[in-house]
C-alpha positions as a printed Julia matrix, in Angstrom:
305×3 Matrix{Float64}:
  -7.42    3.29   25.79
  -6.91    0.28   24.76
  -7.44   -0.81   21.03
 -10.75   -2.71   19.83
 -10.76   -5.11   17.25
 -14.36   -5.54   16.09
 -15.84   -8.82   14.44
 -11.78  -10.3    15.02
 -10.59   -9.8    12.03
  -7.3    -8.78   10.98
  -6.57   -5.83    8.79
  -4.26   -6.03    6.15
  -2.25   -2.42    4.67
  -0.35   -2.23    1.98
   1.3     0.64    1.48
   2.51    1.61   -2.33
   3.12    4.35   -4.6
   4.97    4.82   -7.8
   7.94    6.52   -7.2
  10.86    5.23   -5.22
  12.18    7.46   -2.48
   8.73    8.29   -1.3
   9.69    7.29    2.19
   7.38    4.04    2.24
   9.76    2.18    4.18
  10.23    5.15    6.68
   6.49    5.83    7.18
   5.88    2.27    7.17
   8.23    1.22    9.78
   7.16    3.84   12.41
   3.67    3.29   11.86
   4.38   -0.43   12.62
   5.29    0.96   16.06
   2.66    3.25   16.68
   0.37    0.62   16.4
   1.95   -1.76   18.36
   2.35    0.5    21.4
  -1.16    0.52   21.45
  -1.08   -3.32   22.5
  -2.06   -4.02   18.36
  -0.37   -6.72   17.17
   1.31   -5.73   14.03
   3.2    -7.99   11.64
   5.56   -5.82    9.14
   5.73   -7.77    5.64
   8.85   -6.09    3.45
   7.72   -6.89   -0.27
  10.19   -4.22   -1.96
  11.5    -5.34   -5.22
  14.1    -3.45   -5.58
  15.35   -4.89   -2.24
  14.19   -4.95    1.73
  15.63   -2.5     3.49
  12.76   -2.52    6.57
  14.85   -3.81    8.72
  16.89   -1.0     8.55
  14.49    1.2     9.92
  13.75   -0.82   12.77
  17.31   -1.37   13.59
  17.81   -5.13   13.11
  20.62   -6.92   10.76
  19.68   -8.36    7.58
  17.6   -11.7     8.56
  18.82  -14.73    7.33
  15.58  -15.79    7.12
  13.72  -14.63    4.49
   9.79  -15.01    2.27
  12.08  -16.86   -0.32
  12.82  -19.37    2.04
   8.75  -20.35    2.41
   8.26  -19.64   -1.44
  11.1   -22.34   -2.02
   9.7   -24.74    0.6
  12.74  -24.26    2.63
   9.93  -23.43    5.56
   6.68  -24.98    5.54
   4.44  -22.38    7.22
   4.95  -18.5     6.53
   5.31  -18.02   10.39
   8.21  -19.74   11.07
   9.66  -16.61    8.74
   8.97  -14.45   11.15
  11.66  -12.58   13.37
  10.92  -10.74   16.23
  12.06   -7.23   16.77
  12.65   -5.23   20.06
   9.24   -3.91   20.39
   7.03   -5.26   21.77
   4.1    -6.75   19.97
   5.54   -6.39   16.56
   7.29   -8.57   14.27
   8.72   -8.54   10.94
   8.8   -10.44    7.5
  11.28   -9.3     5.05
  11.67  -10.58    1.18
  14.47  -11.32   -0.44
  15.26   -9.07   -3.64
  13.19   -9.27   -6.94
  11.09  -12.31   -5.33
   7.48  -10.58   -6.45
   9.23  -10.06   -9.91
   9.87  -13.66  -10.08
   6.29  -14.22   -9.36
   4.64  -12.05  -11.95
   4.35  -15.05  -13.66
   3.27  -17.72  -11.17
  -0.05  -16.72   -9.87
  -0.5   -19.86   -8.16
   2.43  -18.7    -5.78
   1.21  -15.62   -5.7
  -2.35  -16.81   -4.19
  -0.42  -19.13   -1.78
   1.35  -16.62   -0.12
  -1.9   -14.56   -0.16
  -3.42  -16.8     1.56
  -0.42  -17.61    4.06
  -0.48  -13.79    4.74
  -4.14  -13.64    5.65
  -3.55  -16.78    7.67
  -0.68  -15.57   10.19
  -1.65  -14.72   14.09
  -2.33  -10.86   14.05
  -4.51   -7.83   14.6
  -2.82   -5.63   11.88
  -0.44   -6.52    8.91
   1.58   -3.73    6.99
   3.14   -4.71    4.27
   5.33   -2.15    2.15
   5.49   -2.91   -1.48
   7.99   -2.09   -3.78
   7.93    1.47   -6.37
   6.88    1.15   -9.4
   3.24   -0.56  -10.95
   3.81   -4.64  -11.49
   1.52   -6.81  -12.02
   2.54   -8.14   -8.49
   2.5    -4.68   -7.07
  -0.9    -4.29   -8.01
  -2.39   -7.69   -7.06
  -0.62   -7.11   -3.79
  -2.0    -3.18   -3.22
  -5.32   -4.9    -4.08
  -5.67   -7.55   -1.92
  -5.69   -5.28    1.19
  -8.22   -4.09    3.16
  -6.58   -0.72    2.8
  -4.27    0.38    0.01
  -2.16    3.54    1.12
  -0.08    5.58   -0.76
   2.57    7.54   -0.02
   3.41   10.78   -1.88
   5.58   13.51   -1.78
   4.79   16.96   -3.44
   6.55   16.57   -5.76
   5.14   17.01   -9.6
   6.53   12.95  -10.96
   5.61   11.74   -7.56
   2.3    13.35   -7.56
   1.81   12.29  -11.68
   3.04    8.38  -10.64
   0.47    8.67   -8.32
  -2.46    8.93  -10.5
  -0.76    6.58  -13.12
  -0.36    3.92   -9.95
  -4.16    4.61   -9.12
  -5.48    3.87  -12.86
  -3.5     1.0   -13.04
  -4.23   -0.57  -10.05
  -8.27    0.21  -10.45
  -8.35   -1.05  -14.2
  -6.78   -4.25  -13.13
  -9.08   -4.9   -10.2
 -12.1    -4.08  -12.78
 -10.62   -6.65  -15.31
 -10.42   -9.04  -12.38
 -14.38   -8.32  -11.48
 -16.43   -8.23  -14.76
 -16.65  -11.79  -16.46
 -17.3   -10.97  -20.39
 -14.52  -11.28  -22.94
 -15.47   -8.02  -24.81
 -15.55   -6.06  -21.87
 -12.27   -7.38  -20.32
 -10.9    -6.4   -23.93
 -12.27   -2.94  -23.43
 -10.1    -2.8   -20.69
  -7.4    -3.66  -21.28
  -7.88   -1.25  -24.3
  -8.77    1.18  -21.99
  -5.5     1.16  -19.66
  -3.42    3.0   -23.33
  -4.06    6.37  -22.81
  -3.87    6.99  -26.85
  -6.68    4.3   -26.98
  -9.16    4.59  -29.98
 -12.15    4.39  -28.42
 -10.87    8.04  -26.83
 -11.47    6.53  -23.16
  -9.87    8.89  -20.55
 -11.29    8.02  -17.57
 -13.73    5.35  -15.95
 -17.0     7.83  -16.75
 -16.09    7.28  -20.27
 -15.51    3.39  -19.61
 -18.82    3.62  -18.46
 -20.18    4.62  -21.16
 -18.73    2.26  -23.16
 -19.3    -0.52  -21.57
 -22.96    0.54  -21.46
 -22.86   -0.31  -24.83
 -22.13   -3.78  -24.15
 -23.48   -5.21  -21.01
 -25.66   -3.11  -18.86
 -25.05   -5.42  -16.2
 -21.48   -5.65  -16.72
 -21.74   -1.47  -16.24
 -23.52   -1.73  -13.1
 -20.72   -3.87  -11.91
 -17.95   -1.01  -12.64
 -20.17    1.25  -10.87
 -20.26   -0.41   -7.53
 -16.75   -1.04   -8.1
 -15.32    2.15   -8.49
 -17.93    2.9    -5.45
 -15.96    0.01   -3.41
 -12.75    0.83   -4.47
 -11.54    3.39   -1.47
  -6.97    3.66   -1.58
  -5.58    6.22    1.32
  -3.19    8.68    1.03
  -0.27    9.97    3.22
   1.62   12.4     1.64
   5.32   12.52    3.32
   7.9    15.71    3.26
   5.56   18.47    2.97
   7.43   21.56    3.79
   4.45   24.24    3.5
   0.78   24.94    3.7
   0.54   24.87    0.09
   2.3    21.6     0.21
  -0.21   20.54    2.81
  -3.38   21.31    0.28
  -1.47   19.01   -2.32
  -3.02   15.99   -0.5
  -6.61   17.52   -1.27
  -6.05   18.79   -4.66
  -5.55   15.11   -5.65
  -8.56   13.83   -3.43
 -10.31   16.2    -5.47
  -8.9    15.11   -8.81
  -9.08   11.87   -7.94
 -12.82   12.11   -7.56
 -13.45   14.58  -10.82
 -11.56   12.37  -12.98
 -11.44    9.35  -12.5
 -14.68    8.55  -10.17
 -12.35    6.92   -7.19
 -13.15    8.47   -3.66
  -9.58    8.53   -1.94
  -9.22    9.39    1.65
  -6.42   11.97    2.74
  -5.06   10.1     5.78
  -2.96   13.21    6.89
   0.76   14.34    5.84
   4.31   14.09    7.49
   6.58   17.35    7.34
  10.03   17.63    6.24
  12.19   17.24    9.39
  15.99   16.61    9.89
  15.31   14.28   12.62
  14.31   11.89    9.79
  17.83   11.69    8.56
  19.07   11.21   11.61
  17.04    8.5    13.02
  18.01    7.16    9.67
  21.42    7.47    9.57
  21.37    5.7    13.42
  19.45    2.9    12.12
  16.82    4.42   15.27
  12.88    4.29   14.37
  12.21    8.08   14.57
   8.91    7.65   17.34
  11.58    5.52   19.48
  14.72    8.2    18.89
  12.53   11.24   18.63
   9.31   10.91   19.79
   8.61   14.71   19.99
   9.65   15.56   16.74
   7.26   17.17   14.25
   7.53   13.72   11.72
   6.99   11.77   14.79
   3.9    14.02   15.99
   2.39   13.54   12.66
   3.23    9.61   12.26
   1.34    9.54   15.59
  -1.73   11.81   13.88
  -1.45    9.23   11.39
  -1.97    6.32   13.49
  -4.72    7.29   15.76
  -6.87    7.71   12.13
  -5.42    3.9    11.24
  -6.45    2.52   14.49
  -9.99    4.21   14.48
 -10.69    3.0    10.59
 -13.72    0.51   10.87
């Protein structure tokens, strides 16, 4: 059955995570292909600060035209930077190294880029973010209809995920409140060793309530509305699969954040083989276990309201 989109509104998914090497680009490329094969018009945007490489996962040579050409006004419209792929319904828009870092201080440019992305002709846009939690990475994660975090079942990756979520959530809160004194409390709460003893959003709400009940209510609303997604990658055992559920429970218990566990992708040697051959896994070996996992996640994404 073909995919139908409600109210003709495009969906923008940003794919991030605190740690490099978690497989963001691999998953973004393969999800994009699976979605486009359902008849969905998909644009993949490579916004990785450390060096754009999404084209490699699609088996495309480094593009001559990039996002930098739009930012530096060498082209007037973002759609001029789009390049076709060999997969029908799938286009690529690739970034230049350190593009978003350079934009950190230039919020006007950032807003212009976000608006231009939102106006692209497409049903779904997947934005592959870089590692880390710089201001630009967080802002792009927050601009989307759904942020997806890619995590591996290693303690460092899990810790980075919590750190990323907390940074993103507090940045969103800071943007939403209007009182300068409440903004200052949120900024202070970003430091784990803050003097106010704020360890989680519940503590934060208590502290804000003492200053401004209306702003406290706004924070509660935001906590309810902030619903990021999680994909666990390179899963080797049943115990690894359960890490996704543990992260979800911990986010609700300690942060008051509702995290949706989209699914997992198993560790599979076919993944390395497909990357070496510069052929997307879902095209190279659709029957492989990892490809099957990606197809399951795709169907969940395609059916998300």
